[in-house]
C-alpha positions as CSV (number, residue, x, y, z in Angstrom):
1,M,191.0,-97.3,106.2
2,K,191.3,-97.5,102.4
3,R,189.1,-100.7,102.4
4,I,186.5,-99.0,104.7
5,F,186.4,-96.0,102.4
6,S,186.0,-98.2,99.3
7,S,183.2,-100.1,101.0
8,I,181.4,-96.8,101.8
9,V,181.8,-95.7,98.1
10,L,180.3,-99.0,96.9
11,L,177.4,-98.8,99.3
12,V,176.6,-95.2,98.2
13,A,176.9,-96.2,94.6
14,A,174.6,-99.2,95.1
15,S,172.0,-97.0,96.9
16,A,172.1,-94.4,94.2
17,S,171.7,-97.1,91.5
18,A,168.7,-98.6,93.3
19,A,167.1,-95.2,93.7
20,E,167.5,-94.6,89.9
21,S,166.0,-97.9,88.7
22,W,162.4,-96.8,88.3
23,W,160.0,-95.1,85.9
24,P,157.0,-95.4,88.1
25,Q,154.0,-94.2,86.0
26,F,153.1,-92.4,82.8
27,R,156.1,-90.2,81.8
28,G,158.0,-91.3,84.9
29,P,158.6,-89.3,88.0
30,N,155.6,-87.0,88.6
31,C,154.7,-87.4,84.9
32,S,157.6,-85.1,84.0
33,G,159.1,-87.1,81.2
34,V,162.6,-86.5,82.8
35,S,165.3,-88.6,84.4
36,E,168.2,-86.7,85.7
37,T,170.2,-89.8,86.3
38,A,169.5,-92.1,83.3
39,R,172.2,-92.5,80.7
40,P,170.5,-94.2,77.8
41,P,172.2,-94.7,74.4
42,A,172.3,-91.6,72.2
43,A,171.7,-93.8,69.1
44,F,169.2,-96.6,69.1
45,G,166.6,-98.4,66.9
46,P,165.8,-101.8,65.6
47,G,169.1,-103.7,65.6
48,D,171.0,-100.7,67.0
49,H,171.8,-101.0,70.7
50,E,168.9,-103.4,70.9
51,L,169.1,-105.5,74.0
52,W,165.9,-107.4,73.5
53,R,162.6,-107.3,71.7
54,V,159.5,-109.2,72.6
55,P,156.0,-109.3,71.0
56,V,153.2,-107.7,72.9
57,P,149.5,-107.6,72.4
58,P,147.8,-104.4,71.1
59,G,147.4,-101.4,73.5
60,A,148.3,-97.7,73.7
61,S,149.7,-97.7,77.3
62,S,153.3,-96.6,77.9
63,P,155.8,-98.9,79.6
64,V,156.4,-98.5,83.3
65,S,159.4,-100.0,85.1
66,W,160.7,-100.6,88.6
67,G,163.8,-102.6,89.4
68,D,163.7,-105.9,87.5
69,R,160.1,-105.5,86.2
70,V,158.4,-103.8,83.2
71,F,154.6,-103.4,83.2
72,L,152.1,-102.8,80.4
73,S,148.3,-103.0,80.0
74,A,147.1,-104.8,76.9
75,F,144.0,-105.7,74.8
76,D,144.5,-109.2,73.7
77,G,141.9,-111.1,71.8
78,G,139.1,-109.1,73.3
79,R,140.5,-109.4,76.8
80,L,141.9,-106.6,78.9
81,E,145.1,-107.7,80.7
82,V,148.0,-106.5,82.8
83,H,151.4,-107.8,81.6
84,C,154.7,-108.1,83.5
85,Y,158.1,-108.6,81.8
86,A,161.6,-109.2,83.1
87,A,163.7,-106.1,82.6
88,K,166.8,-108.2,82.1
89,D,165.7,-110.1,79.0
90,G,162.1,-109.2,78.2
91,R,160.9,-112.6,79.3
92,P,157.1,-112.6,80.1
93,L,156.7,-113.2,83.9
94,W,153.0,-113.1,84.2
95,K,149.8,-111.7,82.8
96,R,146.4,-111.2,84.6
97,A,143.0,-110.7,82.9
98,V,140.7,-108.0,84.2
99,P,137.1,-109.1,84.8
100,V,135.3,-106.9,82.3
101,V,131.5,-107.4,81.6
102,K,131.3,-104.8,78.8
103,L,134.0,-102.9,76.9
104,E,133.8,-99.1,76.8
105,E,133.3,-97.5,73.4
106,F,136.6,-96.5,71.9
107,H,137.9,-95.2,68.6
108,S,139.0,-98.2,66.6
109,A,141.8,-96.4,64.8
110,E,143.0,-93.8,67.3
111,G,142.2,-95.3,70.7
112,S,142.3,-98.5,72.7
113,P,140.5,-99.9,75.8
114,A,144.1,-100.4,77.1
115,A,145.4,-96.9,76.8
116,S,146.1,-96.1,80.4
117,S,149.6,-96.7,81.8
118,C,150.1,-98.6,85.0
119,A,151.6,-97.0,88.2
120,T,153.8,-98.5,90.8
121,E,155.7,-97.6,94.0
122,G,157.9,-100.7,94.0
123,R,155.6,-103.1,95.7
124,R,152.2,-102.7,94.0
125,V,151.2,-102.1,90.4
126,V,147.9,-100.3,89.9
127,S,146.2,-100.5,86.5
128,Y,143.1,-98.6,85.2
129,F,140.7,-99.5,82.5
130,G,137.7,-97.4,81.6
131,S,135.8,-100.6,81.0
132,Y,136.4,-101.8,84.6
133,G,138.0,-99.4,87.0
134,L,141.2,-99.8,89.2
135,I,142.9,-103.1,90.0
136,C,146.1,-103.7,92.0
137,H,148.6,-106.6,91.9
138,D,151.8,-107.3,93.7
139,F,155.0,-107.8,91.7
140,E,154.3,-111.6,91.5
141,G,150.9,-111.0,89.9
142,K,148.8,-111.7,93.0
143,E,145.7,-109.5,93.1
144,L,145.6,-107.3,96.1
145,W,142.4,-105.3,95.6
146,R,139.8,-104.1,93.2
147,H,138.0,-100.8,92.9
148,P,135.3,-101.2,90.1
149,L,134.0,-98.0,88.6
150,P,131.0,-97.3,86.3
151,L,131.7,-97.9,82.6
152,A,133.5,-94.8,81.1
153,E,131.4,-93.0,78.5
154,T,133.6,-90.5,76.7
155,T,132.7,-87.7,74.3
156,G,132.5,-89.0,70.8
157,G,133.2,-92.5,72.0
158,F,137.0,-91.9,71.8
159,G,137.7,-94.0,74.9
160,T,139.7,-93.5,78.0
161,G,143.2,-91.8,77.9
162,S,144.2,-90.8,81.4
163,S,146.5,-92.8,83.6
164,P,146.5,-93.3,87.4
165,T,149.2,-91.5,89.4
166,L,150.4,-92.1,92.9
167,T,151.0,-89.9,95.9
168,K,152.4,-91.3,99.2
169,D,149.3,-93.3,100.0
170,L,146.8,-92.5,97.3
171,V,146.0,-93.5,93.8
172,L,144.7,-90.5,91.8
173,L,142.6,-90.8,88.7
174,N,141.1,-88.4,86.2
175,R,137.5,-89.5,85.5
176,D,136.5,-86.6,83.2
177,M,133.9,-88.1,80.9
178,M,130.9,-87.1,78.8
179,H,128.8,-86.9,82.0
180,G,129.7,-86.7,85.7
181,C,133.4,-85.6,85.5
182,S,135.4,-86.1,88.7
183,L,138.8,-86.6,90.3
184,V,139.0,-89.9,92.3
185,A,141.4,-90.8,95.1
186,V,141.6,-94.3,96.5
187,N,143.8,-95.7,99.3
188,L,146.9,-97.3,97.7
189,K,147.0,-100.1,100.3
190,T,143.3,-101.1,100.4
191,G,141.7,-99.8,97.3
192,R,139.0,-98.1,99.3
193,L,137.7,-94.7,98.2
194,A,139.4,-91.9,100.1
195,W,137.5,-89.1,98.4
196,Q,135.9,-88.1,95.1
197,T,135.5,-84.5,93.9
198,S,133.0,-83.5,91.3
199,R,134.1,-81.3,88.4
200,P,130.7,-79.9,87.1
201,D,132.2,-77.0,85.1
202,V,134.5,-79.1,82.9
203,T,133.9,-81.8,80.3
204,Q,136.1,-84.5,78.7
205,S,139.8,-84.5,79.3
206,Y,142.5,-87.1,78.7
207,G,145.5,-86.0,80.8
208,S,146.7,-87.3,84.1
209,T,147.3,-85.6,87.5
210,I,150.6,-84.2,88.8
211,L,151.8,-82.9,92.2
212,W,152.9,-79.3,92.5
213,N,154.7,-77.8,95.4
214,N,152.9,-74.5,95.4
215,S,154.8,-72.2,97.8
216,G,155.5,-75.0,100.1
217,V,152.0,-76.6,99.9
218,E,151.6,-79.8,97.9
219,E,148.7,-79.7,95.4
220,I,147.1,-82.0,92.8
221,V,146.9,-80.3,89.5
222,M,144.8,-81.5,86.6
223,S,143.7,-79.9,83.3
224,G,140.2,-80.1,81.9
225,S,138.1,-78.4,79.2
226,L,138.3,-74.6,79.6
227,K,140.0,-74.8,83.1
228,L,143.2,-75.8,84.8
229,K,142.6,-76.7,88.5
230,A,144.4,-77.6,91.7
231,Y,143.1,-79.7,94.7
232,D,144.1,-80.6,98.2
233,P,145.5,-84.1,98.3
234,K,144.1,-84.8,101.8
235,T,140.5,-83.8,101.1
236,G,140.1,-83.3,97.4
237,K,138.9,-79.7,98.0
238,E,139.4,-77.4,95.1
239,K,142.2,-74.8,95.8
240,W,142.3,-72.8,92.7
241,S,141.3,-72.7,89.0
242,L,142.6,-70.9,85.9
243,A,140.1,-70.3,83.0
244,G,141.0,-69.8,79.4
245,M,142.1,-73.3,78.5
246,P,141.4,-75.3,75.3
247,S,137.9,-76.6,74.7
248,F,139.2,-80.1,75.5
249,T,142.6,-81.2,76.7
250,C,144.8,-84.3,76.0
251,T,147.9,-83.1,77.8
252,T,149.3,-83.3,81.3
253,P,150.9,-80.3,83.0
254,V,154.5,-80.2,84.2
255,A,156.4,-78.2,86.9
256,G,159.8,-76.6,87.1
257,D,161.7,-73.4,88.2
258,G,158.9,-72.8,90.8
259,L,156.3,-72.5,88.0
260,L,153.6,-74.7,86.6
261,F,153.3,-75.2,82.8
262,F,150.4,-76.3,80.8
263,A,150.2,-76.5,77.0
264,G,147.2,-77.6,74.9
265,W,145.5,-77.3,71.6
266,S,142.2,-78.4,70.2
267,P,140.8,-77.8,66.7
268,G,138.2,-75.2,65.9
269,K,140.2,-72.0,66.3
270,S,141.7,-69.8,63.6
271,D,144.6,-72.2,62.9
272,Q,142.3,-75.0,62.1
273,P,138.7,-73.8,61.7
274,M,135.9,-76.4,61.5
275,P,134.3,-76.8,58.0
276,T,130.7,-75.6,57.7
277,F,128.0,-78.2,57.5
278,E,127.4,-77.1,53.9
279,Q,131.0,-77.9,53.0
280,T,130.9,-81.3,54.7
281,A,127.5,-82.1,53.2
282,A,128.7,-81.3,49.7
283,A,131.2,-84.1,50.0
284,F,129.1,-86.7,51.9
285,D,125.4,-86.1,51.8
286,K,124.7,-88.3,48.8
287,N,120.9,-88.1,48.8
288,K,120.9,-84.4,49.6
289,D,118.4,-84.8,52.5
290,G,120.3,-82.4,54.8
291,A,121.7,-85.2,57.0
292,I,124.9,-87.4,56.7
293,T,124.4,-91.0,57.8
294,P,126.9,-93.7,58.5
295,D,126.4,-95.5,55.2
296,E,127.2,-92.3,53.3
297,V,130.7,-92.0,54.9
298,K,131.6,-95.7,54.8
299,G,135.1,-96.2,53.5
300,T,136.0,-92.5,53.9
301,P,138.2,-90.7,56.5
302,L,135.0,-89.5,58.2
303,E,133.8,-93.0,59.0
304,T,136.0,-93.5,62.1
305,F,135.2,-90.0,63.3
306,F,131.4,-90.1,62.7
307,R,130.6,-90.8,66.3
308,A,132.6,-87.7,67.4
309,Q,130.8,-85.5,64.9
310,D,127.3,-86.8,65.8
311,L,127.1,-84.5,68.9
312,N,123.5,-85.3,69.9
313,G,123.9,-89.1,69.3
314,D,120.9,-89.5,67.0
315,G,122.8,-91.5,64.4
316,K,123.3,-88.7,61.8
317,I,125.3,-85.5,61.3
318,T,123.2,-82.4,60.8
319,A,123.7,-78.7,60.8
320,E,122.6,-78.7,64.4
321,D,125.6,-81.0,65.3
322,V,128.1,-78.8,63.5
323,A,126.7,-75.6,65.1
324,G,126.9,-77.2,68.6
325,M,130.5,-78.4,67.9
326,K,131.5,-74.9,66.8
327,A,129.9,-73.3,69.8
328,M,131.8,-75.7,72.1
329,M,135.1,-75.2,70.4
330,S,134.8,-71.4,70.3
331,K,134.8,-71.2,74.1
332,G,138.3,-72.6,74.4
333,E,141.7,-70.9,74.1
334,N,144.8,-72.7,72.8
335,L,147.9,-71.7,74.6
336,L,151.1,-72.5,76.6
337,V,150.9,-70.9,80.0
338,A,153.2,-70.5,83.0
339,V,151.4,-70.2,86.3
340,R,153.0,-68.5,89.3
341,P,152.7,-70.1,92.8
342,G,150.6,-68.6,95.6
343,G,147.2,-68.3,93.9
344,K,143.9,-69.2,95.5
345,G,140.3,-69.3,94.1
346,E,139.7,-68.0,90.6
347,L,143.1,-67.0,89.3
348,G,143.6,-63.7,87.5
349,E,146.2,-62.6,85.0
350,N,148.5,-61.5,87.9
351,Q,149.1,-65.3,88.5
352,V,150.2,-65.9,84.9
353,A,153.9,-65.5,84.5
354,W,153.8,-65.7,80.6
355,K,151.9,-67.2,77.7
356,Q,152.8,-68.4,74.2
357,T,150.4,-69.4,71.4
358,R,152.5,-71.0,68.7
359,G,153.9,-74.5,68.4
360,L,151.2,-76.0,70.6
361,P,150.8,-79.7,71.1
362,Y,147.5,-81.7,70.5
363,V,148.3,-84.9,72.3
364,P,152.0,-84.8,73.6
365,S,152.4,-83.2,77.0
366,P,154.9,-80.3,77.4
367,L,158.4,-81.1,78.7
368,Y,160.3,-79.0,81.2
369,Y,164.0,-79.7,81.1
370,R,167.0,-77.8,82.3
371,G,165.4,-74.3,82.3
372,R,163.4,-74.6,79.1
373,V,159.9,-75.8,78.1
374,Y,159.7,-77.9,75.0
375,L,156.7,-78.6,72.8
376,V,156.2,-81.0,69.9
377,K,153.5,-80.4,67.4
378,D,151.9,-82.5,64.7
379,G,153.9,-82.2,61.5
380,G,157.2,-82.8,63.4
381,M,157.6,-79.2,64.6
382,V,159.4,-78.5,68.0
383,S,159.5,-75.3,70.0
384,S,161.6,-74.2,73.0
385,Y,160.9,-71.4,75.5
386,D,162.8,-70.1,78.4
387,A,160.9,-71.4,81.5
388,K,161.2,-68.3,83.6
389,T,160.5,-65.6,81.0
390,G,158.8,-67.4,78.1
391,S,161.3,-65.9,75.6
392,I,161.7,-67.9,72.4
393,G,164.6,-70.2,72.1
394,Y,163.2,-71.5,68.8
395,Q,159.8,-71.9,67.5
396,Q,158.1,-74.5,65.2
397,E,161.4,-75.8,63.9
398,R,160.6,-78.8,61.7
399,L,162.3,-82.2,62.3
400,N,162.8,-84.5,59.4
401,A,159.9,-86.7,60.8
402,Q,156.5,-85.3,59.9
403,G,153.1,-86.8,60.7
404,S,151.1,-86.9,63.9
405,Y,152.6,-87.2,67.4
406,Y,150.9,-89.0,70.3
407,A,153.9,-90.0,72.4
408,S,155.1,-87.3,74.7
409,P,158.7,-86.0,74.7
410,V,161.1,-87.4,77.3
411,A,164.6,-86.3,78.3
412,A,167.8,-87.5,79.9
413,D,171.6,-86.9,79.7
414,G,171.1,-83.6,77.8
415,R,169.0,-85.2,75.1
416,I,165.3,-85.1,74.2
417,I,163.5,-88.0,72.5
418,V,160.3,-87.7,70.5
419,A,158.5,-90.4,68.5
420,S,155.9,-89.9,65.7
421,L,152.8,-91.9,65.3
422,D,154.2,-93.6,62.2
423,G,157.2,-94.8,64.0
424,K,160.0,-92.3,63.4
425,V,162.1,-91.5,66.5
426,T,164.2,-88.4,66.7
427,V,166.9,-87.6,69.3
428,F,168.0,-83.9,69.6
429,A,170.2,-82.0,72.0
430,A,168.6,-79.9,74.7
431,G,169.2,-76.1,74.5
432,G,170.5,-74.1,71.6
433,D,168.8,-71.8,69.2
434,A,167.6,-74.7,67.0
435,P,167.0,-78.4,67.6
436,K,170.3,-80.1,66.9
437,V,169.3,-83.6,65.7
438,L,171.7,-86.3,67.0
439,H,170.0,-89.4,65.7
440,Q,166.9,-90.7,63.9
441,A,165.5,-94.2,63.6
442,D,162.5,-95.6,61.8
443,F,160.6,-98.4,63.6
444,K,158.3,-98.8,60.6
445,E,155.2,-99.2,62.7
446,R,152.9,-97.2,64.9
447,I,154.3,-95.7,68.1
448,A,151.6,-94.1,70.4
449,A,153.3,-95.0,73.7
450,T,155.8,-92.7,75.5
451,P,159.3,-94.2,76.1
452,A,160.6,-95.0,79.6
453,L,164.1,-94.0,80.6
454,V,165.7,-96.1,83.3
455,E,169.4,-96.2,84.2
456,N,171.2,-96.9,80.9
457,R,168.1,-98.1,79.1
458,I,165.2,-97.0,76.9
459,Y,162.0,-99.1,76.9
460,M,159.9,-98.5,73.8
461,R,156.5,-99.9,72.9
462,T,155.4,-100.1,69.3
463,A,152.2,-101.5,67.9
464,T,153.5,-105.1,68.1
465,A,156.6,-105.1,70.3
466,L,158.3,-104.0,73.5
467,Y,162.0,-103.1,73.0
468,A,164.9,-102.5,75.4
469,F,167.8,-100.5,74.2
470,G,171.1,-99.9,76.1
471,E,174.8,-100.2,76.0
């Protein structure tokens, strides 16, 4: 009897372990950033609990893992590729080029044509590139299907940022662009279009979709400029929308405690007003002709953002462009909002559980973890709010790691991990009335990708390497 009982325990433990060994898409399960079963090391960094490190080509996509595989998208020598590595030792297993005719326009300093993370359900790995569309491989690298899409044209030429996500049998994709915004669903097994829903009342967004159990009904939720919206997974029909969002959004919503949480910020409001054209021209309009041209900003911080400021695309920045940008920015509202379930159509304030307006993130998505919502803001400031009431746990507490933040926070084993764009990683304890810092490490290079937490490991992508940390 004792032997039988021991065998049962081993089988249960093996099944639990198998179920835990995945981080299937951007930010893991349902884009939440949370693993309730992972036990990664509390302290890690180059040379500290480092299991392996392998060089990887440039790209901004986050690592995705299932079982003995880790997947990345990459931009290698002008080619777009899907890469697969062995989780055990980081050994490259295969890479597959994507047949691109023309690269999408992308921001050379802040973006990448390989910014979208892969998604997998354990048999297939689906990758998205704004320059091509969707492509699916099996775990051995065999191509299973292709779903080409028109070249992505993004506002200001920043490039694609959203990642594909998976339901039971669909691949969901945010295709909010400069023109013709839509939500796309293709069949996971065949790659054929299941449905495509137009989003005519929104513009560019960079977040991904999540699934929300809204009073027992599963919905696809996706942010966008000025509106947060939900859709029927079977038909793509819009179920509800909530106005009053930022003028453009980079973040992905999260769910918890029966509520839906969205947090977003974009410049142009009172906390970061746009300079007037006269102010900008005083610094850059060298010939004083009332227009700023690319040669006048060459070698300055405005050079890489010129395309974004040239709103009408005529090759120069004028007072008309600045006025148009201000008008667009003024429509949005920066906020953290908790949405109650049960709403339909255009939601009113009665569907909003609570709001907050401080500590808002620009690029990192919010994190719901163990009854709280956490935000990380540029400058290394973190905030924590009670998920049910919105009451402040702490607000804009500064970590000793300033700079910009692109990677989203992730959590496991009572700890939260954040990474700054300049390579500083901070681990702090969940809860409390202030962020209790447990560990900090400096990778001394850019980190734009969100870490993956799998079993007792952390997979971290930097500008040049893929790391695995563990006991």
